[in-house]
VEXTOR-730097 format. One record per residue (C-alpha): x, y, z. Coordinates in steps of 0.05 Angstrom, whole numbers, plus 32768, in hexadecimal, padded with zeros to 4 digits. Layout:
<recs>
XYZ/...
</recs>
This chain:
<recs>
816784267EF8/817283FD7F37/816A841D7F7E/819B84177FB3/817D83FC7FF0/819884208033/817884078074/818A843380B8/819483FB80DB/818B83AF80E4/81858379811A/819A83298112/816382FE8109/817082DF814F/818B82F0818D/81A482BC81C2/81AC82C88209/81D5829F8231/81D082538211/81B38222823D/81C681DC8244/81BB81B7820D/817B8185820D/8163814B81E7/8136815A81AE/80E5815081BA/80B1813E8181/809581828195/80D981A38182/80C98185813B/808B81A5813C/80A981E98148/80DC81EC8114/80D5822880E8/80DA822D809E/80F382648074/80D9826D8029/810982757FEC/812682BD7FEF/811282EA7FB6/814E83167FA2/814D83617F90/815783747F47/819B838E7F5B/81AB834B7F7D/81BD836B7FC4/8183835D7FEB/815883247FF4/8114831C8011/80F082DC8034/80B582CB8058/80BF82A6809F/808A827180B7/8084826B8105/8058822C811A/802382428151/801C8202816F/7FEC821481A2/7FB8822F816D/7FCF81FA8139/7FE182298106/8021824F80ED/8033829780DE/805C82B480AD/808082FB80A9/80AF831C807D/80FB83268085/8130834C8063/81778339805C/81B983518036/81D0831F8000/8217832F801A/821A833C805E/81EA82FF806E/81CE82F480B0/81E4833180DA/81BA835E80AD/8179833D80B3/8140836A80BD/80F0835780D0/80C4837B80A4/8081836A80B4/8060835980FE/801B833E80F3/8015830F812E/7FCF82F18119/7FD682F780C6/800D82DF8095/802C82F9805F/805282D98024/806F82D57FE1/8094831B7FDC/80AC832D7FA0/80D783737F87/80BB83A47F65/80E983B07F24/812683E27F3F/811B83BF7F83/810084037FA8/80C883DE7FBE/80AA83957FC1/806683737FC4/804983407FEB/800983147FF7/7FE2831A803D/7FA6830A805C/7FAC83458093/7F6D835D807C/7F498324806F/7EFD83218080/7EE782FB80BE/7EE182B580AA/7F1382BB8072/7F5582BC8089/7F7382948048/7F5D82D38017/7F9E82FC8008/7FA483407FE9/7FDD83657FCD/800C83937FF0/804A83BF7FE8/807483D38011/80C083F78019/80F783CC8032/81128402805A/80D484098087/8090842A8082/805084108081/803583D7804B/800383F5801B/7FC183C68009/7FC983C67FB6/7F8C83967FA4/7F42838E7FC0/7F34834F7F9D/7EF183317FB5/7F0D82ED7FB5/7F5583027FBB/7F9582F77F96/7FAF82AF7F87/7FF482B67F5E/801582FD7F47/804E83107F24/8079834E7F0D/808483547EBB/80D383617EBA/80C5839E7E89/80AC83C37ECD/806983D87EAE/803D83A47ED1/8027837D7F0A/7FFC83467EFC/7FD4831C7F1F/7F9782E37F22/7F5D82E47F49/7F1B82CB7F4A/7EEC82937F62/7F06824C7F59/7F0F82377F19/7EF682757EFA/7F3282A97F0A/7F5182D47EDE/7F8383077ECF/7F8D834E7EE6/7FCA83847EDF/7FD683B97F09/800783F77EEE/805283F57F16/8050843C7F0B/801384477F2A/802784197F68/806884477F6C/803F848C7F6D/801F84717FAA/7FD9846B7F8A/7FA484577FC4/7F88840F7FB4/7F3884327FAD/7F5B84567F6C/7F8684167F56/7F6483FA7F23/7F7483B97F07/7F7883B17EBB/7F5483727EAD/7F7E83417E7D/7F5583067E76/7F0D82FA7E71/7F0F82B27E60/7ED282907E74/7EF3824C7E87/7F1C82797EB9/7F6982767EB8/7F9D823A7ECF/7FEA82447ED2/800782857EB1/8042829D7E9E/805D82E57E84/809382E17E52/80D483017E5F/80C9833F7E35/807F83467E60/805983597E1D/802B83167E24/800D82E87E53/800F829E7E47/7FD8827B7E6C/7FB682307E6D/7F69822A7E76/7F3881F17E6A/7F1381F67E25/7ED081F07E42/7EA781F87E7F/7E7C81BC7E9A/7E4681DF7EB4/7E1C81A17ECC/7E5B818B7EEA/7E6081D17F11/7E1C81D07F27/7E1481907F46/7E58819F7F6F/7E3081DE7F86/7DF781BB7F91/7E1A81907FC0/7E13814E7F96/7E5B81427FA5/7E6C80FD7F95/7EB580F87F75/7EB780D27F35/7EFD80AA7F28/7F2080C87EF2/7EE980F07ED6/7EEE81107E94/7F0081597E90/7F0181887E5D/7F4781927E35/7F7D81CC7E48/7F8D81F77E18/7FC882317E17/7FB682757E08/7FD882B47E03/7FC483017E0A/7FE9833D7E00/7FF583717E3A/7FDE83B77E35/800F83ED7E17/801084357E1A/7FC584367E39/7FAA84057E0A/7F7883CF7E1D/7F9B838B7E25/7F9583627DDD/7F5D832B7DD9/7F7582E27DF3/7F8C82B27DB5/7F8882697DBB/7FCF824C7DA8/7FBF81FC7DAC/7F8781DD7D8F/7F9481987D90/7F59816F7DAF/7F7E81367DB6/7FAC814D7DF3/7F9D81817E2F/7FD681B27E40/7FF581AC7E8C/802F81D47E88/806182027E62/80A682277E61/80B682647E32/80FE827D7E17/811782B97E28/811E82CC7DE8/80CF82D17DD8/80CE82A17DA8/80C1825F7DC5/8093823A7DF1/809D81EE7E01/805981CD7E27/804881897E41/800C816C7E1A/7FE781277E44/7FBE81047E16/7F6D81107E1D/7F6180D37E3B/7F3E80DD7E7B/7F6780967E9F/7FA680BC7E87/7F9E810B7E9F/7F7C81057EDD/7FA980D57F02/7FE880E67F28/800F80BA7EF8/7FFE80F07EB9/803E81047EB0/805780C07E97/802D80C67E5E/8032810F7E4D/8065812A7E13/808481667E03/8073819E7DC7/809781DD7DB2/806C82147DA0/809082467D68/806482837D7C/807582AF7D42/8057827A7D1D/803182587D43/804C82137D2B/804E81E47D5F/808181A47D65/807B815D7D84/80B981577DA7/80AD81107DC6/808080D97DBA/808580AB7DF2/8050807A7E00/806180757E4C/809E80A87E53/80A280DE7E8D/80CB811D7E76/80D281587EA4/80FC81927EA8/80EC81B37E62/811F81F27E5B/813D821C7E31/818E823A7E33/8195827E7E47/819782947DF4/815882687DEB/818282437DB6/817882037DE1/814C81D47DFA/815281A17E2B/812881707E58/813281327E88/811880F27E72/812680A97E83/8169808E7E61/813480617E40/80F680807E2A/80D5804E7E04/80B9802E7E4B/809D803E7E89/80E080367EBB/811380457EF3/814C80547EC5/817B808B7ED5/815F80D17EBF/818280EE7E85/818B81377E65/8169813A7E1D/818A817A7DF5/8174819C7DAF/817E81D17D85/813B81F47D8F/813A820F7D45/814C81C57D2B/810781A97D1B/810681607D1B/814F815F7D36/816B81217D5D/816D81307DAA/81B3812A7DC8/81B781007E0E/81E381177E48/81FA80FB7E84/822D80D67E98/821680CC7EE0/81FA808F7F05/81C580AD7F1F/818680DE7F07/81A7811D7ED6/817581577ED1/8177819F7EB0/816281C97EEE/818582167ED8/81C182247EA6/81FE824C7EAB/81FC82947E8A/822982747E4A/820082387E3F/823B82097E43/822381EA7E87/81E281D07EA7/81E181D37EF6/81B5819B7F20/81A281867F5D/81AF813B7F73/81B981097FA2/81FE80E87FA6/81FC80B17FDF/81E180C98027/81E48112800D/81CD81417FD5/81FF816B7FAC/81FA81997F6B/8217817D7F33/822B819F7EF4/822081817EA8/825081947E78/821E81A77E34/8259819E7E00/8273814C7E24/823881387E47/8266812F7E87/824F81347ECD/8274814E7F07/826081617F4D/825E81AD7F5D/825981A37FA8/827181747FDF/824B8178801A/823F81488051/81F7815D8053/81B981698026/81C181B07FF2/819D81C67FBE/81A782067F90/817D822A7F6A/818C82657F46/815F82A57F44/814682AD7EFB/815182FD7EF8/8194830C7F1E/81B182C67F15/81C382C47F5B/81CB82897F78/81A2826C7FB8/81B5822E7FE3/818C8208800F/81B481E3803B/81AA81B28077/81D781778099/81CD815480DD/81D08189810E/81B881C280DE/816D81CB80CC/816681F38081/818E822E8082/8187825B803E/81CE82748020/81E982957FE8/8224828C7FC3/824A82BB7F98/825B828D7F5A/824D823F7F4D/8297823A7F5C/8295825D7FA4/825B821D7FAB/829881EE7FC3/82B1821A7FF2/827F821B802F/82A6825E804B/828E82878010/82498277801B/821A82B7803F/81EC8299806D/819F82C38059/816A829E8087/8180826F80C2/8133826280DA/814D82308114/818F8245812D/817682338179/817481E6815F/81C281E68164/81C4821981A1/819581EE81CB/818581A481B4/81B7816F81C4/81C081448181/81CF80F98171/821580F58145/81FC80E380FF/822580C780C0/822180A1807E/822380518094/8231801D8067/82347FD08066/822E7F968035/81EC7F6E802B/81DE7F288024/81F17F287FD6/82367F4A7FE5/82207F8C7FCA/822D7FCA7FF7/81F87FF3800F/81F1802E8035/81BF805B8063/81CE8092809E/81D8807A80E4/81CC80A9811B/81E580958160/81C280A981A8/81D780EC81C9/821280DC81F8/821C809C81D3/8257807481F6/827F804481CB/82787FF881DE/8232800181F2/81F97FE181D5/81BE800C81CC/816D800181B4/817380068167/813C8023813B/8138801080F2/8113804D80CE/8101803E8085/810280768051/80C2807B8022/80C4807C7FDC/80E180467FCC/810A80727F9E/812380A57FD0/815C80A37FFF/816E80C08045/81AB80ED8045/81C881118080/819381488088/8174816080C6/814F813280F3/813B80FF80B6/811A80C180C8/80D980D380E9/80FB80FB8116/813780D1812B/815881098158/812180F98185/813280B18189/817980C2818E/816980F481C3/814A80B781EC/817E808781EA/8176806B81A6/819D80528164/81798065812B/818D804080E5/8171806780A4/817F802E806A/818880438023/816C7FF6801A/81677FE37FCD/8133800D7FA2/815280467FC3/816E80827F94/81B580A17F9E/81D980617F93/81D680567F4A/81A2803A7F17/81AF7FF17F2E/819D80017F7C/816180257F5F/81447FEB7F39/81627FB17F60/81167F9E7F75/80F57F9F7F36/80D27F607F35/80E87F487F7A/80CF7F847FA7/80E17F707FEC/81157F3E7FF1/81527F687FDD/81397FA68004/81247F798040/81717F5D803B/818E7F9C803A/816B7FB98077/817B7F77809E/81C57F70808D/81CA7FBC80A4/81AA7FA580EA/81D77F6F80ED/82177F9780DE/82057FCA811D/81FC7F8A8148/823C7F6F8133/82607FB2813B/82427FB78189/82177FEC817A/81D07FD58178/81B37FAB81B0/818F7F6A8186/815F7F6281C0/81417FA781B1/81327FBC8171/80F47FDF814E/80E47FE9810A/80B9802280E5/80AE8044809A/807980718076/8068805E8035/809A8032800F/80B7802F8057/806A8017806B/80717FDE803F/80B87FC98054/80A47FCD809A/80617FA08090/80917F6B8066/80C77F7080A7/80877F5D80CF/80767F2680A3/80BF7F06809E/80E57F1480DD/80D77F108127/81187F32813A/80F67F7A8149/80CD7F838180/809F7FBC8169/808D7FD48126/806C800E810B/8052800B80C6/8036804D80A3/8011804E8068/803080108053/80107FD68021/7FFB7F958034/7FD87F797FF4/7FF97F927FB3/7FB27F6C7F8D/7F8C7F977FB0/7FBC7FDA7FB1/7FC77FD97F69/7F7B7FF77F5D/7F75801C7F9E/7FAE80497F92/7FB380837F69/7FEF80657F45/7FF180277F18/802580287EF0/8059802F7F23/80477FF17F45/80447FC97F0A/808A7FD97EFC/80A17FC57F38/80767F827F40/80977F6C7EF8/80707F997ECB/802F7F6F7ECB/7FF17F7C7ED0/7FCE7F527F1D/7F987F3C7EEA/7FD07F187EC6/7FFA7F007EF8/7FD47F027F3E/80027ED47F5D/80457F067F4B/801F7F377F7A/80057F107FAF/804F7EED7FAF/806A7F357FC0/802F7F497FEE/803D7F45803E/7FF47F32804D/800C7EE88024/80367EE08065/80117EF980A2/80047EBA80CA/80587EC280D3/80497F0880F0/80587F0E8137/806E7F558150/80437F8A816F/802F7FB88134/801C7FFD8137/7FF8801780F2/7FF3806280E2/7FCE8073809F/7FA980B58086/7F5B809C807B/7F5280B9803A/7FA380AC801F/7F9D80A77FD5/7FE080817FCC/7FE1804F7FFA/7F938049800D/7F88803D8051/7F5C7FF68043/7FA57FE2803B/7FB87FEB807F/7F747FDA80A0/7F7A7F98807A/7FBA7F87809E/7F9E7FA680DE/7F667F7480DA/7F9B7F3580CD/7FC27F47810E/7F807F4D8139/7F6A7F0E811A/7FAF7EE78127/7FB67F0C8170/7FF27F37815E/7FED7F788186/7FDA7FAF815F/7FB77FF9815B/7FA38016811E/7FA0805F8119/7F79807E80DE/7F8C80CB80DB/7F5380FE80B1/7F7081138073/7F748108802E/7FB781088013/7FF680D48020/801880F4805C/7FF6810780A5/7FD9815B8091/7FCF817480D1/800E818180FA/7FEA8164813F/7FD58126811C/802181228107/8034812B815A/800780F58169/802580CA8139/806B80CF8151/805780D2819F/803280908197/8063806E816A/809D8080819D/806D806181D3/8066802381AC/80AE801B81A7/80BA802B81F0/80867FF88205/80947FC281D6/80E07FCB81C8/80F67FE6821B/80C07FCB823B/80BB800F8259/8072803D825B/802B8029824A/8028803081FE/8007806C81EE/7FE080A28218/7FBB80D88203/7FD780FE8239/801D80F78220/8002812081E2/7FD4814F81FE/8007816D8230/802B818A81FB/7FFB81BD81F6/800A81D88235/805481C4823D/807281E38201/80BF81F4821B/80CD82438216/8117822F81F1/80ED820D81BB/80C4824E81B0/80F782758191/80E782C18183/810082E9814D/811F832A8157/810E836A8137/810483B88136/
</recs>
C-alpha cells in the first residue's frame, strides 16, 4: 500500500532579504553555481527527493545535502532533510511504499577514506538517518526491486565487486546495522560490472569478464604501472542469478552469452521479463579498447526462456544507440545513422521492429532534418519522445510510430530536456535560458509541456543569479555566409547596452564540431562575464554544427576549415555592419574544435587583436595517431588515411600556414588530454615563439579533455580575459597571479547563497 506523506511544516528553498543593486557576473560567480540532481519521485508520484551540491571555493571541494519537495506544490514546499556540513549525501531512492528512503553518504567514513560511502535509511517527515551497511570498501551502486522484497547493492575492491541484498522488511522493522545480515548474491571470480534487476525483481543480470589476468593485476599492485596502448583484455559476458525467495538461498549464477568473438558492453531488459537486448563489440583489442568502440558494436536479442540469441545488426562501422522496448514489450527500437553501411554523420533515425518477428525487416522512422532517437515511450506505445536541438534551442519532440512523422512538443526560447520516471511515469523537465541557470520542473502531462504556466518548479538552485546579477541580453542571431547560406548563432550584448555604440567583440567558438551553442545560461566559455565587462559576444554555429540540418552538419567533410571559417567571419562582418562591433577591437577563442578554428583564424587573418586557443589541433597528420579517436578524424578529412594522402591532412592543418600568424595567442591544454593531445599545443607554441609572435602556453595537470580542477578552470578564465584586455583593449598587464589569488579571500557575500531549513 502506498504511504501518504504529511509534513508538519516546510520552508522555501531560499529566502531573500531586500534585493541589493544588481552587479555584473564574475568568474567566481561561475565557480559558485550550485547543481541539483535529477529528482527521485516517490511511488505515489506526490513527492521528490534530490541532492543539492554546493561548491566550497576556499576548500576546493563541493558538499551535497538532500531535499524534499512536493510534486504538486513545488518550491514553496521544499524542505532540507540532511545537514552534514563537511560530508555528502547523494543518490536518494524511495523504499517501495514511499514511507522512507535510502541514500548514500560518507558521513561516517574513516579518516583518509572520504570517498567511501555506506547506505542509510531515513523517513521523509523527520528523524535521524540510520545506517544500513557496514561494507569494508563501501557501496558503489544500489537499487530496489519493484516487488519491495530486496535492496541490492554492489561492494568490494575495484574489479572484485560483488552483489548483496538486504531485506526491505528488516529495514522497515528498524533492525540495527549489526543485525542486518546482507545476503551474498554473487561470488563471481572476476567481480561484477554493470548490473540490473528484472522488472519483477526475481532475477538479476550482470556483465563480467570471463577471466582474470592475474599477472596484469599483480604487476599493477607491484607498481609496474606502464600503460600499454589498446592492451588486450578478457571478453565480457552476460550472466543471470535468481534472487532468493521465501528464505531460500540465491540461485547459482548462469552464463547467458558464450560467443568468444565478441564482448558484451551494455544491455536492456523488457518489462515482461522475456527479452534482453545487448550490445556486443568484436573481440579485437584495437576495436574494443578505444573511445570509438561504439562504432564497431552490434545489437543482439536474447530470448530468455529459450536462451536463443538473434543478431540484429551487422554493421562494419555503425553506431547503434538507445536500444529500448515498448511498454508492452512487443516492439523494440534503436537509433542509428540514416545510412548504416559506413561511418558517417548523417541524421540519426529510429529503427523499429516487432520483437517476436525473428529476422524481420526494420522500419526506419523520422522525417525530421535532425537526429531522431528513442528516449521514452507513451503508455500506449504509439509515440516515442526524444530531446533534440533546433537552431539555437533544444526541444522535446514526438515521433509517431505509425506514420514516422515528427512534431515538436515544446517551443521554448531556451534549452529544455524532458525525461520520464520509469515507475510513476511522471515527467521531469530540466530547463535553462539566458537568464536562468538549470531549474528542475515537473509537468502533469505531455500536453502540458507546451504551456510553461502548467510546469511546477521543483528545484531552483541558483535563484540568486536572477536576483543579484546584471546580465547581458542574449538572443539568436542569423546572417548570410559567403556562399549565400543562412547561418545562425547566439549573440550576447553588453550589460547596459546602448544602441548605436560600438563595442569590443569576442567570438566564442564551440567545440564538437557536431554540437551547437543555444539559448542556455552563460554559454560561450562564460560569455556573461565578458558582457558585464562591456563586450559583445558572438557564439557562431558554423558549418559542422548540429541543429541546422544534415547538410550543415556535413558541410565541412573533406574541406574541414574553409566553410566554417567563412561562416564565422561573415558573422563578424554582419555585426560590424550593424554598428554593434568595433572592427578594431576583436578577439577569438575556443576549446577542442573551437580551438581548431581558433588556430585556423590565427593563420588566415590578422583582423583579430588576440586569440585564445584551447586544446586545438595544429597538425592533423600527427594528431591522427596521437588522439584517442581516429575514424572521426578520417571521416572529416576526406575518408582517407593520412598514410594514403599526407597532403590532404597537411593542407587542412593550421601549422602549414603558420608563417602567416601575427596575432598574440594564448594556448591552454590539459597535459594528458587524450582527445586533442598536448603535443598539438606544444607544436603551435614552439612555432609562434620561433616566429616572434607573442604567445603563452598553460599546461594544466590531468588526463581529461577538459580542465578537471575548478581552480585551474578559474585560472584559465582569468588569464584568458587578461590576455584579451591587454591585446584588444590596451588595458592591464596581461596575466597576474594576484588576480587569481585574491579570489580566495574575496568571495562576495552575495555570491554565497545559503539554504534555509529547519
